[in-house]
ZAMARGU-4260 file (C-alpha; in steps of 0.2 Angstrom, whole numbers, plus 5000, padded with zeros to 4 digits):
<rodrens>
0) 4854/5438/5126 | 4840/5445/5138 | 4825/5446/5127 | 4812/5449/5140 | 4815/5468/5142
5) 4815/5470/5123 | 4799/5460/5120 | 4790/5470/5134 | 4795/5487/5126 | 4779/5496/5121
10) 4787/5500/5104 | 4786/5482/5099 | 4768/5479/5103 | 4761/5484/5086 | 4772/5470/5078
15) 4770/5455/5090 | 4754/5448/5082 | 4760/5450/5064 | 4768/5435/5056 | 4769/5425/5040
20) 4762/5408/5040 | 4762/5393/5028 | 4755/5375/5030 | 4760/5359/5021 | 4746/5346/5025
25) 4747/5327/5020 | 4732/5317/5018 | 4728/5299/5011 | 4716/5297/4997 | 4702/5284/5002
30) 4686/5278/4995 | 4670/5285/5003 | 4669/5269/5013 | 4686/5272/5021 | 4697/5260/5011
35) 4714/5266/5004 | 4712/5269/4985 | 4721/5259/4972 | 4719/5273/4959 | 4733/5284/4952
40) 4735/5302/4956 | 4721/5313/4949 | 4723/5316/4930 | 4714/5333/4931 | 4728/5340/4942
45) 4743/5349/4934 | 4761/5342/4935 | 4764/5338/4953 | 4783/5339/4950 | 4781/5358/4949
50) 4764/5361/4957 | 4764/5375/4969 | 4749/5369/4979 | 4746/5350/4977 | 4760/5337/4977
55) 4762/5319/4982 | 4772/5314/4997 | 4779/5296/4999 | 4765/5286/4991 | 4754/5287/4976
60) 4739/5289/4988 | 4746/5302/4999 | 4743/5320/4994 | 4752/5335/5000 | 4742/5352/5000
65) 4753/5367/5001 | 4747/5385/5005 | 4756/5400/4999 | 4765/5411/5012 | 4751/5421/5020
70) 4751/5437/5031 | 4737/5433/5042 | 4727/5418/5050 | 4711/5421/5040 | 4721/5422/5024
75) 4730/5406/5028 | 4713/5397/5030 | 4706/5405/5015 | 4720/5396/5005 | 4718/5380/5014
80) 4699/5380/5010 | 4702/5384/4992 | 4716/5371/4989 | 4705/5358/4998 | 4690/5362/4987
85) 4701/5360/4972 | 4708/5343/4977 | 4691/5336/4982 | 4683/5341/4965 | 4698/5335/4955
90) 4698/5318/4963 | 4687/5303/4957 | 4670/5308/4964 | 4670/5292/4974 | 4686/5297/4984
95) 4689/5308/4998 | 4703/5313/5010 | 4706/5303/5026 | 4705/5315/5040 | 4717/5306/5052
100) 4736/5306/5054 | 4736/5287/5056 | 4732/5279/5039 | 4717/5268/5036 | 4719/5249/5034
105) 4735/5246/5024 | 4738/5232/5012 | 4744/5215/5018 | 4759/5215/5007 | 4771/5229/5009
110) 4775/5230/4991 | 4756/5234/4988 | 4759/5251/4995 | 4763/5260/4979 | 4777/5273/4979
115) 4773/5290/4971 | 4774/5288/4952 | 4784/5304/4949 | 4791/5311/4933 | 4808/5314/4940
120) 4817/5297/4942 | 4828/5304/4956 | 4813/5308/4966 | 4807/5290/4964 | 4824/5283/4969
125) 4824/5293/4985 | 4807/5286/4989 | 4813/5268/4986 | 4828/5272/4997 | 4816/5278/5011
130) 4805/5262/5008 | 4821/5251/5011 | 4827/5261/5025 | 4812/5264/5036 | 4798/5252/5028
135) 4784/5258/5017 | 4771/5257/5032 | 4779/5270/5043 | 4779/5282/5028 | 4760/5282/5027
140) 4757/5292/5043 | 4752/5310/5039 | 4752/5327/5047 | 4755/5345/5046 | 4771/5355/5044
145) 4768/5373/5050 | 4779/5386/5044 | 4781/5401/5055 | 4790/5418/5052 | 4791/5432/5064
150) 4786/5449/5057 | 4802/5456/5049 | 4799/5474/5056 | 4797/5466/5074 | 4814/5458/5072
155) 4822/5474/5066 | 4814/5484/5080 | 4821/5471/5092 | 4838/5472/5085 | 4838/5491/5087
160) 4833/5489/5105 | 4848/5479/5110 | 4867/5482/5110 | 4874/5464/5111 | 4874/5461/5092
165) 4882/5471/5079 | 4876/5460/5064 | 4857/5459/5061 | 4858/5443/5052 | 4867/5434/5066
170) 4854/5442/5078 | 4840/5436/5068 | 4847/5418/5066 | 4850/5417/5085 | 4832/5422/5089
175) 4826/5408/5078 | 4838/5396/5086 | 4832/5400/5104 | 4814/5398/5099 | 4819/5381/5091
180) 4828/5375/5106 | 4814/5380/5117 | 4801/5372/5106 | 4810/5356/5106 | 4811/5356/5125
185) 4793/5361/5127 | 4785/5353/5112 | 4777/5340/5124 | 4764/5353/5128 | 4758/5353/5110
190) 4758/5334/5110 | 4747/5334/5125 | 4734/5346/5119 | 4735/5343/5100 | 4741/5325/5099
195) 4728/5316/5088 | 4735/5298/5084 | 4730/5287/5099 | 4726/5272/5089 | 4735/5263/5074
200) 4725/5256/5060 | 4725/5238/5054 | 4743/5232/5048 | 4752/5248/5052 | 4764/5240/5063
205) 4761/5223/5055 | 4770/5213/5069 | 4784/5226/5072 | 4787/5234/5090 | 4772/5245/5094
210) 4766/5254/5110 | 4752/5249/5121 | 4737/5258/5114 | 4729/5270/5116 | 4742/5283/5118
215) 4741/5302/5115 | 4751/5302/5099 | 4759/5287/5090 | 4765/5299/5077 | 4775/5310/5090
220) 4782/5295/5100 | 4797/5284/5097 | 4786/5273/5086 | 4782/5287/5074 | 4791/5290/5058
225) 4808/5297/5064 | 4827/5296/5059 | 4837/5282/5065 | 4845/5283/5082 | 4863/5287/5075
230) 4857/5304/5067 | 4862/5317/5079 | 4861/5336/5075 | 4865/5350/5087 | 4855/5367/5088
235) 4869/5376/5098 | 4874/5387/5083 | 4869/5388/5065 | 4887/5383/5060 | 4886/5367/5070
240) 4868/5363/5064 | 4874/5365/5046 | 4890/5355/5049 | 4881/5341/5058 | 4868/5338/5044
245) 4882/5339/5031 | 4892/5326/5041 | 4877/5315/5042 | 4875/5315/5023 | 4894/5312/5021
250) 4894/5297/5033 | 4879/5290/5024 | 4867/5291/5039 | 4856/5302/5029 | 4855/5300/5010
255) 4853/5319/5008 | 4848/5334/5018 | 4829/5332/5016 | 4830/5316/5025 | 4833/5325/5041
260) 4816/5323/5050 | 4817/5333/5065 | 4802/5340/5074 | 4809/5357/5069 | 4819/5362/5054
265) 4827/5379/5051 | 4824/5387/5034 | 4833/5400/5025 | 4839/5396/5007 | 4836/5382/4995
270) 4848/5371/5004 | 4854/5369/5022 | 4871/5375/5017 | 4864/5392/5012 | 4861/5395/5031
275) 4880/5397/5033 | 4879/5413/5023 | 4860/5418/5025 | 4850/5421/5041 | 4836/5409/5046
280) 4820/5415/5038 | 4807/5404/5046 | 4805/5388/5056 | 4796/5373/5050 | 4786/5364/5064
285) 4784/5346/5059 | 4775/5338/5074 | 4757/5343/5071 | 4745/5329/5070 | 4729/5330/5059
290) 4714/5336/5069 | 4700/5325/5062 | 4687/5337/5069 | 4693/5351/5057 | 4690/5351/5038
295) 4708/5356/5035 | 4717/5346/5048 | 4720/5361/5060 | 4710/5375/5068 | 4712/5393/5068
300) 4713/5392/5087 | 4728/5380/5086 | 4737/5392/5074 | 4734/5407/5085 | 4740/5397/5100
305) 4756/5392/5090 | 4759/5410/5086 | 4758/5415/5105 | 4768/5400/5109 | 4782/5405/5097
310) 4783/5423/5106 | 4783/5415/5123 | 4797/5403/5118 | 4807/5418/5112 | 4803/5427/5129
315) 4806/5413/5141 | 4823/5407/5147 | 4831/5391/5141 | 4843/5379/5149 | 4862/5383/5149
320) 4867/5367/5139 | 4858/5367/5122 | 4860/5349/5119 | 4855/5344/5136 | 4840/5356/5135
325) 4834/5348/5118 | 4837/5330/5124 | 4826/5333/5140 | 4813/5339/5128 | 4814/5323/5118
330) 4812/5312/5133 | 4798/5322/5140 | 4789/5322/5123 | 4790/5303/5121 | 4784/5301/5139
335) 4768/5312/5136 | 4765/5305/5118 | 4764/5287/5126 | 4753/5292/5140 | 4735/5286/5140
340) 4724/5299/5132 | 4712/5299/5147 | 4726/5300/5160 | 4731/5316/5169 | 4748/5320/5162
345) 4764/5317/5173 | 4769/5335/5168 | 4752/5342/5174 | 4761/5355/5186 | 4774/5360/5173
350) 4760/5362/5160 | 4750/5373/5173 | 4765/5384/5176 | 4768/5387/5158 | 4750/5392/5155
355) 4750/5404/5169 | 4767/5411/5162 | 4759/5413/5145 | 4744/5422/5152 | 4756/5433/5161
360) 4767/5436/5145 | 4751/5441/5135 | 4746/5453/5149 | 4763/5461/5150 | 4764/5463/5131
365) 4746/5469/5129 | 4743/5456/5116 | 4726/5457/5109 | 4721/5439/5110 | 4706/5431/5117
370) 4707/5423/5134 | 4696/5409/5128 | 4712/5401/5120 | 4719/5399/5137 | 4703/5394/5145
375) 4701/5380/5133 | 4719/5374/5136 | 4716/5374/5154 | 4700/5364/5152 | 4710/5351/5142
380) 4723/5351/5155 | 4711/5347/5169 | 4701/5335/5159 | 4711/5325/5147 | 4695/5318/5139
385) 4694/5335/5131 | 4710/5334/5122 | 4710/5328/5104 | 4717/5311/5108 | 4705/5309/5122
390) 4690/5314/5111 | 4696/5302/5097 | 4698/5288/5109 | 4681/5290/5117 | 4672/5291/5101
395) 4682/5276/5094 | 4675/5266/5109 | 4657/5270/5103 | 4661/5266/5085 | 4677/5261/5077
400) 4691/5274/5073 | 4687/5270/5055 | 4669/5274/5057 | 4674/5291/5065 | 4686/5295/5051
405) 4673/5290/5038 | 4660/5301/5046 | 4671/5316/5047 | 4679/5313/5030 | 4661/5312/5022
410) 4656/5328/5030 | 4671/5338/5023 | 4668/5329/5006 | 4650/5335/5006 | 4655/5352/5010
415) 4667/5353/4996 | 4653/5347/4984 | 4639/5358/4991 | 4642/5372/4979 | 4654/5365/4966
420) 4653/5381/4956 | 4661/5391/4970 | 4679/5391/4977 | 4679/5390/4996 | 4688/5405/5004
425) 4685/5417/4989 | 4666/5416/4988 | 4665/5435/4990 | 4673/5437/4973 | 4664/5437/4956
430) 4660/5419/4951 | 4670/5420/4935 | 4685/5425/4944 | 4682/5411/4957 | 4681/5398/4943
435) 4697/5404/4935 | 4706/5403/4951 | 4700/5385/4954 | 4706/5380/4936 | 4723/5389/4939
440) 4725/5381/4956 | 4721/5364/4948 | 4733/5366/4934 | 4748/5371/4944 | 4747/5390/4939
445) 4752/5401/4954 | 4739/5413/4959 | 4740/5430/4968 | 4725/5441/4972 | 4732/5458/4969
450) 4715/5467/4972 | 4700/5457/4978 | 4687/5470/4976 | 4693/5474/4958 | 4695/5455/4954
455) 4713/5458/4949 | 4724/5443/4949 | 4742/5439/4945 | 4746/5422/4937 | 4763/5414/4936
460) 4770/5399/4928 | 4789/5397/4928 | 4792/5416/4930 | 4780/5420/4916 | 4768/5432/4924
465) 4750/5437/4917 | 4738/5449/4925 | 4720/5446/4923 | 4705/5456/4928 | 4687/5450/4930
470) 4693/5433/4924 | 4694/5437/4906 | 4702/5454/4904 | 4720/5450/4899 | 4736/5456/4890
475) 4730/5448/4875 | 4718/5463/4872 | 4725/5480/4870 | 4720/5495/4881 | 4710/5503/4867
480) 4699/5487/4864 | 4688/5488/4880 | 4686/5506/4877 | 4679/5503/4860 | 4667/5490/4866
485) 4662/5500/4881 | 4656/5514/4870 | 4642/5508/4860 | 4641/5522/4848 | 4659/5519/4843
490) 4656/5500/4842 | 4642/5502/4830 | 4651/5514/4819 | 4666/5502/4817 | 4655/5487/4814
495) 4644/5496/4802 | 4659/5502/4792 | 4665/5484/4792 | 4649/5478/4783 | 4640/5471/4798
500) 4621/5475/4801 | 4619/5485/4817 | 4603/5493/4824 | 4601/5511/4819 | 4597/5525/4832
505) 4602/5541/4840 | 4612/5546/4855 | 4606/5559/4868 | 4617/5568/4881 | 4602/5573/4892
510) 4584/5569/4897 | 4577/5585/4889 | 4584/5582/4872 | 4579/5563/4872 | 4562/5567/4878
515) 4559/5580/4864 | 4563/5566/4851 | 4548/5555/4857 | 4538/5558/4842 | 4551/5551/4831
520) 4550/5534/4840 | 4533/5533/4846 | 4526/5520/4834 | 4542/5510/4832 | 4550/5495/4841
525) 4565/5503/4850 | 4578/5499/4863 | 4583/5512/4876 | 4599/5509/4885 | 4614/5518/4892
530) 4629/5522/4881 | 4642/5514/4891 | 4638/5500/4903 | 4639/5482/4905 | 4628/5468/4912
535) 4612/5474/4904 | 4609/5487/4917 | 4597/5501/4913 | 4590/5493/4897 | 4572/5495/4892
540) 4564/5486/4876 | 4548/5492/4868 | 4544/5479/4854 | 4529/5489/4847 | 4532/5507/4852
545) 4529/5516/4869 | 4518/5529/4877 | 4526/5545/4881 | 4526/5541/4900 | 4535/5524/4897
550) 4547/5532/4885 | 4552/5545/4898 | 4553/5532/4912 | 4565/5522/4901 | 4576/5537/4898
555) 4577/5540/4917 | 4582/5522/4919 | 4596/5523/4907 | 4602/5539/4913 | 4604/5531/4931
560) 4618/5521/4923 | 4627/5533/4912 | 4627/5552/4907 | 4621/5548/4889 | 4608/5537/4882
565) 4605/5528/4866 | 4588/5525/4857 | 4590/5511/4844 | 4578/5502/4833 | 4572/5485/4839
570) 4579/5471/4829 | 4566/5456/4829 | 4573/5439/4832 | 4582/5429/4846 | 4597/5436/4855
575) 4612/5424/4857 | 4629/5427/4866 | 4644/5421/4856 | 4659/5420/4867 | 4675/5422/4857
580) 4693/5417/4862 | 4706/5420/4849 | 4700/5414/4832 | 4686/5403/4839 | 4669/5403/4846
585) 4670/5393/4862 | 4652/5394/4868 | 4635/5401/4862 | 4621/5405/4874 | 4603/5408/4873
590) 4598/5420/4887 | 4579/5419/4891 | 4573/5435/4899 | 4568/5434/4918 | 4552/5425/4919
595) 4540/5414/4929 | 4528/5401/4925 | 4510/5402/4932 | 4502/5388/4943 | 4485/5396/4944
600) 4487/5399/4963 | 4502/5410/4966 | 4504/5429/4962 | 4518/5434/4951 | 4528/5441/4966
605) 4526/5424/4975 | 4532/5415/4960 | 4547/5426/4959 | 4551/5422/4977 | 4549/5404/4974
610) 4561/5404/4959 | 4573/5415/4968 | 4575/5401/4982 | 4585/5391/4970 | 4602/5390/4977
615) 4610/5393/4960 | 4602/5410/4961 | 4611/5424/4970 | 4617/5442/4968 | 4632/5452/4962
620) 4638/5438/4950 | 4643/5426/4965 | 4631/5412/4958 | 4628/5404/4941 | 4611/5413/4940
625) 4605/5430/4947 | 4590/5433/4957 | 4575/5441/4948 | 4572/5459/4954 | 4555/5467/4955
630) 4561/5485/4952 | 4554/5499/4940 | 4560/5490/4924 | 4551/5474/4929 | 4535/5482/4934
635) 4535/5492/4918 | 4536/5476/4907 | 4522/5468/4918 | 4511/5484/4915 | 4514/5482/4896
640) 4507/5465/4897 | 4492/5470/4908 | 4499/5462/4924 | 4503/5468/4942 | 4514/5460/4955
645) 4498/5454/4963 | 4491/5446/4947 | 4489/5427/4947 | 4494/5419/4930 | 4485/5404/4923
650) 4493/5387/4925 | 4508/5384/4913 | 4507/5403/4907 | 4524/5411/4906 | 4526/5428/4911
655) 4541/5439/4907 | 4548/5452/4918 | 4561/5459/4907 | 4563/5462/4888 | 4581/5461/4888
660) 4588/5444/4890 | 4604/5447/4901 | 4607/5434/4914 | 4613/5448/4925 | 4595/5454/4926
665) 4588/5437/4931 | 4587/5428/4914 | 4589/5410/4911 | 4604/5403/4902 | 4603/5389/4889
670) 4618/5382/4880 | 4616/5382/4861 | 4634/5380/4855 | 4630/5363/4846 | 4615/5370/4838
675) 4624/5383/4827 | 4633/5380/4811 | 4651/5387/4808 | 4645/5401/4797 | 4638/5410/4812
680) 4653/5407/4822 | 4664/5414/4809 | 4653/5430/4809 | 4656/5432/4828 | 4675/5429/4826
685) 4676/5442/4812 | 4666/5455/4822 | 4678/5452/4836 | 4693/5454/4824 | 4685/5470/4817
690) 4685/5477/4835 | 4703/5471/4838 | 4697/5459/4852 | 4705/5443/4857 | 4692/5439/4871
695) 4675/5446/4870 | 4656/5442/4870 | 4646/5446/4854 | 4627/5448/4856 | 4619/5443/4840
700) 4601/5444/4835 | 4596/5429/4824 | 4579/5427/4816 | 4581/5409/4811 | 4596/5399/4815
705) 4591/5386/4802 | 4594/5400/4788 | 4612/5403/4783 | 4621/5418/4790 | 4623/5425/4772
710) 4604/5426/4770 | 4597/5444/4770 | 4594/5452/4787 | 4595/5435/4796 | 4606/5442/4809
715) 4611/5459/4817 | 4625/5463/4830 | 4617/5471/4845 | 4633/5473/4856 | 4651/5468/4859
720) 4656/5465/4878 | 4674/5467/4884 | 4670/5459/4900 | 4658/5444/4896 | 4653/5434/4911
725) 4660/5416/4909 | 4651/5408/4923 | 4634/5408/4914 | 4643/5397/4901 | 4651/5386/4913
730) 4635/5383/4923 | 4620/5386/4911 | 4602/5384/4917 | 4600/5371/4904 | 4613/5362/4892
735) 4631/5358/4893 | 4643/5368/4903 | 4658/5376/4893 | 4674/5378/4904 | 4679/5395/4896
740) 4690/5399/4911 | 4701/5384/4905 | 4701/5392/4888 | 4708/5408/4895 | 4722/5399/4904
745) 4726/5389/4888 | 4727/5405/4879 | 4739/5413/4892 | 4750/5397/4894 | 4748/5386/4879
750) 4763/5376/4882 | 4759/5372/4900 | 4740/5371/4903 | 4733/5356/4894
</rodrens>
């Protein structure tokens, strides 16, 4: 099959750089000082036997992080970031991930390397067999398995542009077979550039045969973790590939199919036997060492190179005899792997030829890739000290390999803990959604982001799908419930008829009508707010009446958020947010209006700027607290108190910039869950039930929390919120955090999430 004319056909250009990627990354758990841990698998993580993202490899200390299938390199790294964040913050705070392929110092006694304590006894038996067959120490090496799938449209276009094959599935399989044979022949090139295991750790070989260190890659050499010499599998055809693996199992040379540890595995169905009837869907590259200079063990540049390399291997010719071609590659790879990391490679000329041909291929196919990738590769080819193995070895001469690993590992540990309320990779989403995603990943719930801008997720557990918007809008609430709560007039009517005290007031459809009613409200405490909004936007509070100018300005502010406005009586007391899930109140929050405390030196504006410098404060609900704004509403509140932005408050004097207490407008959040008696919590639950809500936030004014809820006029219901922010309860300004996102998951999956 002559692929070159097909790949250089201009109709194929739009599809060449499209692909699907996945990564399985192994890492050892170590202490922050670089010692292999003796602790069990983190209890916070869900069932590892069914976990879609976080599993255990051979040993109890060896974690395996698995990304979902992604359609772009940026998406792949977002998931790598998110899963790493989850793992770091689920482990013991004194533990981190070892960033090297070669393990840290291993125990003196082989039996002290603890096999993974899995629920499925067959999985334990399999690992016991591996320990007996290969030894436990060999199993402790870690790396990356890179899963790659060509874009299906590209393969179909290729099929249409040729006339040799009549069967698409056979064509697709043979394409992957060609790439696999060529990769096995040329994989020494990736070993040269990206090999990153030049030195073994203490007691890895433990007296057994070992190379003369340093080398480029112990893991990819004959001294790495490989099948026994009598395991032979051909890549001539898919039929022979399947038959050989099955024969190895039948003869007892492999215990089962998954023991076949080739540098490349062909993937299609659940088992190797499925490939006899199904096309190869993707290939799994298993020879990628961990890059200790990258937080996730691999760089975007390396992934981009591997994609180009896959295309080049499809394009370039291969040897006539498939087995000889693959065997030559095996010998070359071992040669390169065992070279000194600072020596010019024996395959320099061949490597130079391949880079020149790859550049030519990129030009012929108009691939929109940066030439910097090839420039960097040529630098490493001409100066081996710039390869990963070269860099690691040189730094290990200045300090030990352990010191280098600890230094790099600690930097990634600190990065993961820098903003523990966020989920790396998805920080542009609302914080409540980020926290829910973190909890879902942690507890083995599969997550798919359906619409990032709209915060729409799909959650899956064992074929049970749930759709969640904004972190807490779920199937547990009917369609009409949010509409009721969104409309404050309807909410008030329902609650009033159910016997709850609500503020009295009027609704106005336009500015003119509202302005004409000023005389009715001029001497009363009132609240002016939009009819149908959330997050406390557009609300102005006048506790003791307002001037006509202030009243008109408040109407304007409300109408910017909605086409109708409510003017309600002001209920005296303190406002609290009750978060209801099902038939329970899970959290109660006191929200203090946006404020600053004077020091006798700085202006109000300067004090606001100082408070806004807190890293916990941000914008658009991406942090636990919102920055204090200095807009029209804030300046109106200041004027009511006789202040301007340039005023300098006295030392310890508290200045409020808002009357409404929403965290969304810069307020402070204080957890009060333990301060309330059950009678108030029961009221909040009954309010939610009256509105037909399963998940909601109830805003309640309470004059004195020490008085019973049944006392006359001790409380009033201000609002009900169909989309209450959870993150302000999870990470309050003061008090205990309440993990409401976990309560949502338990509500959706009561038998799975514990």
